[in-house]
C-alpha positions as CSV (number, residue, x, y, z in Angstrom):
1,M,51.1,-7.7,-34.3
2,A,50.1,-10.5,-36.8
3,R,47.4,-12.9,-35.8
4,Q,48.6,-16.2,-34.5
5,T,47.0,-19.6,-35.4
6,L,47.9,-23.2,-35.1
7,W,46.8,-24.0,-38.6
8,G,47.0,-22.5,-42.1
9,G,49.1,-24.8,-44.4
10,R,46.3,-25.7,-46.7
11,F,44.8,-22.2,-46.9
12,K,45.7,-19.7,-49.6
13,Q,44.2,-16.7,-47.7
14,Q,44.5,-15.6,-44.1
15,L,41.4,-15.6,-41.9
16,S,39.7,-12.3,-42.2
17,E,39.9,-9.9,-39.3
18,I,36.1,-10.1,-39.0
19,A,36.1,-13.9,-38.9
20,L,38.9,-13.9,-36.4
21,Q,37.2,-11.5,-34.0
22,F,33.9,-13.5,-34.4
23,S,35.5,-16.9,-33.7
24,T,38.2,-16.1,-31.1
25,S,37.6,-17.5,-27.6
26,I,40.7,-16.0,-25.9
27,D,38.6,-13.6,-23.8
28,L,37.1,-16.6,-22.0
29,D,39.5,-19.5,-22.2
30,K,42.5,-17.4,-21.1
31,H,41.2,-18.1,-17.6
32,L,42.2,-21.7,-18.2
33,Y,45.9,-21.0,-18.5
34,I,46.8,-22.8,-15.3
35,E,45.0,-25.9,-16.5
36,D,46.3,-25.7,-20.0
37,I,49.9,-25.4,-18.9
38,A,49.5,-28.2,-16.3
39,G,48.1,-30.5,-19.0
40,S,50.9,-29.6,-21.4
41,I,53.6,-30.4,-18.7
42,A,52.0,-33.8,-18.0
43,H,51.8,-34.5,-21.7
44,V,55.4,-33.6,-22.5
45,E,56.6,-35.7,-19.6
46,M,54.7,-38.6,-20.9
47,L,56.1,-38.1,-24.4
48,A,59.6,-38.3,-23.0
49,A,58.7,-41.4,-20.9
50,C,57.4,-43.1,-24.1
51,K,60.6,-42.1,-26.0
52,I,58.6,-39.9,-28.4
53,L,60.7,-36.9,-27.2
54,T,64.1,-37.0,-25.7
55,A,64.6,-36.2,-22.0
56,T,66.4,-33.0,-23.0
57,E,63.6,-31.8,-25.3
58,A,61.0,-32.5,-22.6
59,R,63.1,-30.7,-20.0
60,R,63.4,-27.6,-22.2
61,I,59.7,-27.5,-23.0
62,R,58.7,-28.1,-19.4
63,T,61.0,-25.3,-18.1
64,A,59.7,-22.9,-20.7
65,L,56.1,-23.7,-19.9
66,K,56.7,-23.0,-16.2
67,A,58.3,-19.7,-17.1
68,I,55.2,-18.8,-19.2
69,L,53.0,-19.6,-16.3
70,K,54.9,-17.1,-14.2
71,E,54.8,-14.5,-17.0
72,I,51.0,-14.7,-17.2
73,E,50.6,-14.5,-13.5
74,T,52.9,-11.4,-13.3
75,G,51.4,-9.8,-16.3
76,K,54.6,-10.0,-18.4
77,F,52.8,-12.0,-21.0
78,V,49.1,-11.2,-21.6
79,P,47.1,-13.5,-24.0
80,T,45.2,-11.1,-26.2
81,N,42.8,-11.4,-29.1
82,I,45.5,-11.8,-31.7
83,Y,45.3,-15.4,-30.7
84,E,42.4,-17.7,-31.4
85,D,42.5,-19.3,-28.0
86,I,44.7,-19.9,-24.9
87,H,46.3,-22.9,-26.6
88,S,47.5,-20.7,-29.5
89,A,48.7,-18.0,-27.1
90,I,50.8,-20.4,-25.0
91,E,52.3,-22.3,-27.9
92,H,53.2,-19.1,-29.7
93,R,54.9,-17.8,-26.6
94,L,56.7,-21.2,-26.2
95,T,57.9,-20.8,-29.8
96,Q,59.3,-17.4,-29.0
97,K,61.3,-18.9,-26.1
98,I,62.6,-22.2,-27.5
99,G,62.1,-22.0,-31.3
100,S,60.8,-24.9,-33.4
101,L,61.1,-27.3,-30.6
102,A,57.9,-25.9,-29.3
103,G,56.1,-27.5,-32.2
104,K,56.9,-31.0,-30.8
105,L,54.7,-30.3,-27.7
106,H,51.6,-30.9,-29.8
107,T,52.6,-34.4,-30.9
108,A,49.8,-36.9,-30.3
109,R,47.5,-34.2,-29.2
110,S,44.7,-32.0,-30.6
111,R,43.0,-28.9,-29.3
112,N,39.9,-31.0,-29.1
113,D,41.2,-33.3,-26.3
114,Q,43.3,-30.4,-24.9
115,I,40.3,-28.2,-24.1
116,A,38.3,-31.1,-22.8
117,L,41.2,-31.7,-20.4
118,D,41.4,-28.1,-19.4
119,E,37.7,-27.9,-18.6
120,R,37.8,-31.1,-16.5
121,L,40.8,-29.7,-14.5
122,F,38.9,-26.5,-14.0
123,L,35.8,-28.3,-12.9
124,R,37.7,-30.0,-10.2
125,R,39.0,-26.7,-8.8
126,A,35.6,-25.0,-9.2
127,I,33.7,-27.9,-7.5
128,Y,36.1,-27.9,-4.6
129,E,35.7,-24.1,-4.1
130,L,31.9,-24.4,-4.1
131,M,31.9,-27.3,-1.7
132,K,34.0,-25.2,0.7
133,L,31.5,-22.3,0.4
134,I,28.6,-24.6,1.0
135,T,30.3,-26.0,4.1
136,N,30.9,-22.4,5.4
137,L,27.2,-21.5,4.9
138,Q,26.1,-24.7,6.7
139,R,28.3,-23.7,9.6
140,V,26.5,-20.4,9.8
141,L,23.1,-22.1,9.6
142,L,24.1,-24.5,12.4
143,Y,25.2,-21.6,14.6
144,K,21.9,-19.8,14.1
145,A,19.9,-23.0,14.7
146,E,21.8,-23.7,18.0
147,R,21.3,-20.1,19.1
148,H,17.6,-19.9,18.4
149,I,16.6,-23.4,19.6
150,D,13.9,-21.9,22.0
151,I,12.1,-19.7,19.4
152,V,8.8,-21.0,18.2
153,M,7.6,-19.4,14.9
154,P,4.7,-19.8,12.6
155,G,5.2,-22.5,9.9
156,Y,3.7,-21.8,6.5
157,T,2.0,-23.7,3.7
158,H,0.7,-21.8,0.7
159,T,2.3,-18.7,2.3
160,Q,-0.4,-18.9,4.9
161,R,0.3,-19.5,8.6
162,A,-0.2,-23.2,9.3
163,Q,1.4,-24.8,12.4
164,P,4.0,-23.7,15.0
165,V,7.5,-24.9,14.4
166,L,10.9,-24.2,15.9
167,L,12.8,-21.5,14.0
168,S,15.8,-23.9,14.3
169,H,13.8,-26.6,12.6
170,H,13.0,-24.2,9.7
171,L,16.6,-23.2,9.4
172,L,17.8,-26.8,9.5
173,A,15.6,-27.6,6.5
174,Y,18.1,-25.5,4.4
175,M,20.9,-27.5,5.9
176,W,19.6,-30.6,4.3
177,M,19.0,-28.8,1.0
178,F,22.6,-27.6,0.9
179,E,23.9,-31.0,1.9
180,R,22.3,-32.5,-1.2
181,D,24.0,-29.8,-3.2
182,Y,27.3,-30.7,-1.6
183,E,26.7,-34.4,-2.5
184,R,25.8,-33.5,-6.0
185,L,29.0,-31.6,-6.5
186,N,31.0,-34.4,-5.0
187,Q,29.4,-36.9,-7.3
188,C,29.9,-34.6,-10.3
189,A,33.6,-34.3,-9.4
190,Q,33.9,-38.1,-9.4
191,R,32.3,-38.5,-12.8
192,A,34.4,-35.6,-14.3
193,N,37.7,-37.0,-12.9
194,K,38.6,-38.9,-16.0
195,S,41.3,-37.7,-18.5
196,P,40.3,-37.2,-22.1
197,L,43.9,-36.4,-23.2
198,G,45.3,-38.7,-25.8
199,A,42.0,-39.0,-27.7
200,A,43.6,-36.4,-30.1
201,A,41.1,-35.0,-32.6
202,F,38.7,-37.9,-31.9
203,A,40.1,-41.1,-33.4
204,G,43.1,-41.5,-31.2
205,T,46.8,-41.3,-32.3
206,P,49.3,-43.7,-33.9
207,F,52.0,-42.6,-31.5
208,P,52.7,-45.1,-28.6
209,I,51.5,-42.8,-25.8
210,D,50.5,-43.7,-22.3
211,R,47.2,-42.1,-21.5
212,N,47.0,-43.6,-18.1
213,M,50.4,-42.0,-17.2
214,V,49.1,-38.5,-18.0
215,A,45.9,-39.2,-16.1
216,K,47.9,-40.3,-13.0
217,K,50.2,-37.3,-13.2
218,L,47.2,-35.0,-13.2
219,G,45.3,-36.7,-10.4
220,F,42.6,-38.3,-12.5
221,D,41.0,-41.6,-11.6
222,G,41.5,-43.0,-15.1
223,I,40.9,-42.1,-18.7
224,V,37.7,-41.6,-20.8
225,E,37.7,-44.9,-22.5
226,N,36.2,-44.0,-25.8
227,S,38.2,-41.4,-27.8
228,I,35.1,-40.0,-29.6
229,D,33.3,-39.6,-26.3
230,A,36.4,-38.0,-24.8
231,V,36.3,-34.9,-27.1
232,S,32.5,-34.7,-27.8
233,D,31.2,-35.1,-24.2
234,R,30.2,-32.1,-22.1
235,D,28.0,-34.0,-19.6
236,S,30.2,-33.0,-16.7
237,L,29.8,-29.3,-17.5
238,I,26.1,-29.7,-17.9
239,E,25.9,-31.6,-14.6
240,F,28.0,-29.0,-12.8
241,V,25.9,-26.1,-14.1
242,S,22.7,-28.0,-13.3
243,T,24.0,-28.4,-9.7
244,C,24.8,-24.7,-9.6
245,S,21.2,-24.0,-10.7
246,I,19.8,-26.1,-7.9
247,I,22.2,-24.4,-5.4
248,M,20.9,-21.0,-6.7
249,M,17.3,-22.2,-6.4
250,H,17.9,-23.0,-2.8
251,L,19.6,-19.7,-2.1
252,S,16.8,-17.9,-3.9
253,R,14.2,-19.5,-1.7
254,F,16.1,-18.6,1.4
255,A,16.6,-15.1,0.1
256,E,12.9,-14.7,-0.6
257,E,12.1,-15.7,3.0
258,L,14.6,-13.1,4.4
259,V,13.0,-10.5,2.2
260,L,9.6,-11.4,3.6
261,W,10.7,-11.8,7.2
262,T,12.3,-8.3,7.2
263,T,9.2,-6.5,5.9
264,K,7.1,-4.4,8.3
265,E,4.3,-6.9,7.8
266,F,6.3,-9.8,9.1
267,G,9.0,-8.1,11.2
268,F,10.5,-11.5,12.2
269,A,14.1,-10.4,11.4
270,E,16.4,-7.5,10.5
271,I,19.5,-7.5,8.3
272,S,22.4,-5.4,9.4
273,D,22.9,-2.0,7.7
274,A,26.1,-3.3,6.3
275,Y,24.1,-5.7,4.0
276,T,21.1,-3.4,3.1
277,T,20.7,-0.2,1.1
278,G,18.6,2.9,1.1
279,S,16.5,4.7,-1.4
280,S,17.6,7.7,-3.5
281,I,14.2,9.4,-2.9
282,M,12.6,7.8,0.2
283,P,14.8,8.5,3.3
284,Q,13.1,6.0,5.5
285,K,13.8,3.0,3.4
286,K,16.0,0.0,4.3
287,N,16.1,-2.5,1.5
288,P,17.3,-6.1,1.6
289,D,19.1,-5.6,-1.7
290,M,21.8,-8.2,-1.2
291,A,19.2,-10.9,-0.7
292,E,17.2,-9.6,-3.6
293,L,20.3,-9.7,-5.8
294,V,20.9,-13.3,-4.9
295,R,17.3,-14.0,-5.9
296,G,17.8,-12.1,-9.1
297,K,21.1,-13.6,-10.1
298,T,19.5,-17.1,-10.1
299,G,18.3,-16.4,-13.6
300,R,21.9,-16.1,-14.8
301,V,22.7,-19.6,-13.8
302,Y,19.4,-21.0,-15.1
303,G,20.3,-19.3,-18.4
304,A,23.7,-20.9,-18.5
305,L,22.2,-24.3,-18.1
306,I,19.7,-23.7,-20.9
307,E,22.6,-22.3,-23.0
308,L,24.6,-25.5,-22.6
309,L,21.7,-27.9,-23.1
310,T,20.6,-26.0,-26.3
311,M,24.2,-25.9,-27.6
312,M,24.6,-29.7,-27.3
313,K,21.1,-30.9,-28.2
314,A,21.7,-31.5,-31.9
315,L,25.4,-31.9,-32.3
316,P,26.6,-34.9,-34.3
317,L,29.7,-36.7,-33.1
318,A,32.5,-35.8,-32.6
319,Y,33.8,-32.3,-31.9
320,N,32.0,-29.3,-33.4
321,R,33.0,-25.6,-33.1
322,D,29.7,-24.9,-31.4
323,M,31.3,-26.4,-28.3
324,Q,33.6,-23.4,-28.0
325,E,30.6,-21.6,-26.5
326,D,30.5,-23.9,-23.5
327,K,33.0,-21.8,-21.5
328,H,30.7,-18.7,-21.3
329,A,28.0,-20.8,-19.6
330,L,30.6,-22.6,-17.3
331,F,32.2,-19.5,-16.1
332,E,29.0,-17.6,-15.7
333,A,27.4,-20.4,-13.6
334,F,30.5,-20.9,-11.4
335,T,31.3,-17.2,-10.8
336,T,27.7,-16.3,-10.0
337,T,27.1,-19.3,-7.7
338,R,30.4,-18.7,-5.9
339,E,29.6,-15.0,-5.3
340,C,26.1,-15.8,-4.1
341,L,27.2,-18.5,-1.7
342,F,29.9,-16.2,-0.3
343,I,27.6,-13.2,0.2
344,F,24.7,-15.2,1.5
345,A,26.7,-16.6,4.4
346,H,27.6,-13.0,5.4
347,I,24.0,-11.8,5.1
348,L,22.9,-14.6,7.4
349,V,25.6,-13.9,9.9
350,H,24.3,-10.3,10.0
351,T,20.6,-11.2,10.3
352,T,19.0,-10.7,13.7
353,F,15.7,-12.5,14.6
354,K,13.1,-10.8,16.8
355,P,11.6,-13.3,19.3
356,H,9.0,-10.9,20.7
357,V,7.5,-10.2,17.2
358,I,7.6,-13.8,16.3
359,R,5.8,-14.7,19.6
360,E,3.1,-12.1,19.0
361,S,2.4,-13.6,15.6
362,L,1.8,-17.0,17.2
363,L,-0.9,-15.7,19.6
364,N,-2.8,-13.7,17.0
365,D,-3.8,-16.6,14.8
366,F,-5.1,-20.2,14.8
367,L,-1.8,-22.2,14.3
368,T,-2.8,-24.8,16.8
369,A,-6.1,-25.7,15.1
370,T,-4.7,-29.1,14.1
371,D,-3.7,-29.7,17.7
372,M,-7.2,-29.0,18.8
373,A,-8.5,-31.5,16.3
374,D,-6.0,-34.1,17.4
375,Y,-7.1,-33.4,21.0
376,L,-10.6,-34.4,20.1
377,V,-9.4,-37.5,18.2
378,K,-7.7,-38.6,21.4
379,K,-11.0,-38.1,23.2
380,G,-12.6,-40.6,20.7
381,V,-14.0,-38.2,18.1
382,P,-13.4,-39.4,14.5
383,F,-10.8,-37.1,12.8
384,R,-13.2,-35.8,10.1
385,E,-15.7,-34.9,12.7
386,A,-12.9,-33.3,14.9
387,H,-11.8,-31.4,11.8
388,E,-15.3,-30.0,11.2
389,I,-15.7,-29.0,14.9
390,T,-12.4,-27.2,15.0
391,G,-13.2,-25.4,11.7
392,K,-16.5,-24.1,13.2
393,I,-14.6,-22.9,16.3
394,V,-12.2,-21.0,14.1
395,Q,-15.1,-19.5,12.2
396,H,-16.7,-18.5,15.5
397,C,-13.5,-16.8,16.6
398,I,-13.2,-14.9,13.3
399,E,-16.8,-13.7,13.5
400,H,-16.3,-12.4,17.1
401,K,-12.7,-11.1,16.5
402,M,-11.2,-13.6,18.9
403,Y,-8.3,-16.1,18.9
404,F,-7.9,-19.4,20.7
405,G,-6.3,-17.5,23.6
406,N,-9.7,-15.7,24.3
407,L,-11.7,-18.9,24.4
408,D,-13.2,-20.3,27.6
409,L,-14.3,-23.9,28.3
410,E,-18.0,-23.0,28.3
411,T,-17.7,-21.7,24.8
412,L,-15.7,-24.7,23.6
413,R,-18.3,-27.1,25.0
414,L,-20.9,-25.5,22.8
415,F,-19.1,-27.2,19.9
416,S,-18.3,-30.5,21.7
417,P,-18.8,-31.9,25.2
418,K,-15.4,-33.7,24.8
419,F,-13.5,-30.5,25.6
420,D,-12.0,-30.2,29.1
421,T,-9.6,-27.8,30.8
422,D,-6.6,-29.7,29.5
423,V,-7.3,-28.4,26.0
424,F,-5.8,-25.0,27.0
425,D,-2.4,-26.6,27.5
426,V,-2.7,-28.5,24.2
427,I,-3.4,-25.4,22.1
428,L,-0.3,-23.4,23.3
429,P,2.2,-23.0,20.5
430,E,5.0,-24.4,22.7
431,S,2.8,-27.5,23.5
432,S,2.2,-28.0,19.8
433,V,5.9,-28.4,19.0
434,H,6.5,-30.6,22.0
435,S,3.6,-32.8,21.1
436,K,5.1,-33.9,17.8
437,R,6.5,-37.5,18.1
438,S,7.6,-38.5,14.6
439,A,11.3,-38.7,13.7
440,G,12.5,-35.5,12.0
441,S,9.7,-33.4,13.4
442,T,9.8,-30.0,15.0
443,N,9.9,-31.5,18.5
444,P,12.8,-29.9,20.4
445,H,14.3,-33.3,21.1
446,E,14.3,-34.2,17.4
447,V,15.7,-30.8,16.4
448,K,18.5,-31.2,18.9
449,K,19.3,-34.6,17.4
450,Q,19.7,-32.8,14.0
451,I,22.0,-30.3,15.6
452,V,24.1,-33.0,17.1
453,H,24.2,-34.8,13.7
454,W,25.3,-31.7,11.8
455,T,27.9,-30.8,14.4
456,R,29.5,-34.1,13.9
457,V,29.3,-34.0,10.1
458,L,30.9,-30.5,9.9
459,Q,33.6,-31.3,12.4
460,K,34.7,-34.3,10.3
461,R,34.4,-32.5,6.9
462,K,37.7,-31.8,5.3
463,V,36.3,-29.6,2.5
């Protein structure tokens, strides 16, 4: 079948097969067929309303476009690489159906503003889908936090045990991270929700079109006011992929913790067999591969962001063919982030925590050293001096292969006469978390306040 293009009148030679294969984008932008046809239907209805097309012409084009949509969905019509892009494919099929009338669809429109429209419509759909997946993951997190409200675990800084915290408090930290991702997506959707259609190639059109009518029909909040900006801007895509990168960074951090927590060395948690794999040579192995893959796929999304930023960094106004490459990065980022949000919620559902192991890790360390220092401060010892005394007690314990639980009052008073029997209550891990008074702390009361907050937020959320 002969190649199909939307141009050629001023050319004496056809585009070479090599050049066509190099420049075609149909393999990627064919996924935008829903958006492309929706935009074309809104455009043709506007052309009729503005008396640029007759009502009969518009009706015939609209009916044929809806039929093409069904053909693509059912596989009757498959856009292949004989077409440059999805626009060429749909217009060629339209011509087969209604003849030369199909050529009137492109009145007052260019592929430049057409693809910009398609991408903004796609962004709306993609953002909504990711927001739903984030909400689902947050619901799993909330369930886990509620269920494990009584588990005290080691908190870490520099990957070293630091102070006791509630496991729920740790999990809820991710709730706030993903909420910021949710907000970023929502804000991106608001900025992207302007219609570029009607900018034509970049300078506008002499036809008396109504851009706002098209925008309203497609559910946009308005139009992109500057026609050059309308076709040359890809900020919304960059912002979206940037947000996907941050989402993946958050997922990767969480995945790394699950990988660590499920090791023999930690033993804090176990992931179900359904979300782990074995080794082809070591029969005993149970590997957290799904979590590792989430961590690994983060690089794909980072790469997509760099791809977009590099593509746009030196482009003069207005449209340039380089911008055809934006779809690879857009689809890569969206697909990978969607898959990772989906699988991670399932991994977390099928992760079991081990309270007895976590409890043992609390007793065999010095996580309440800060509490011991604070105890001395409350007894009138300057903090720096209290810090020094506690550090010497820790060193004493290490040298004698002891922990705080092995200490007696006589030994403690060798370091400071301020110690009394009440210190043993203070240095219990449970006492440590209860002693925190600041808002947003690991105190059980504060953690429960967060749980109540998130319960209300997620109950009200529509997406």
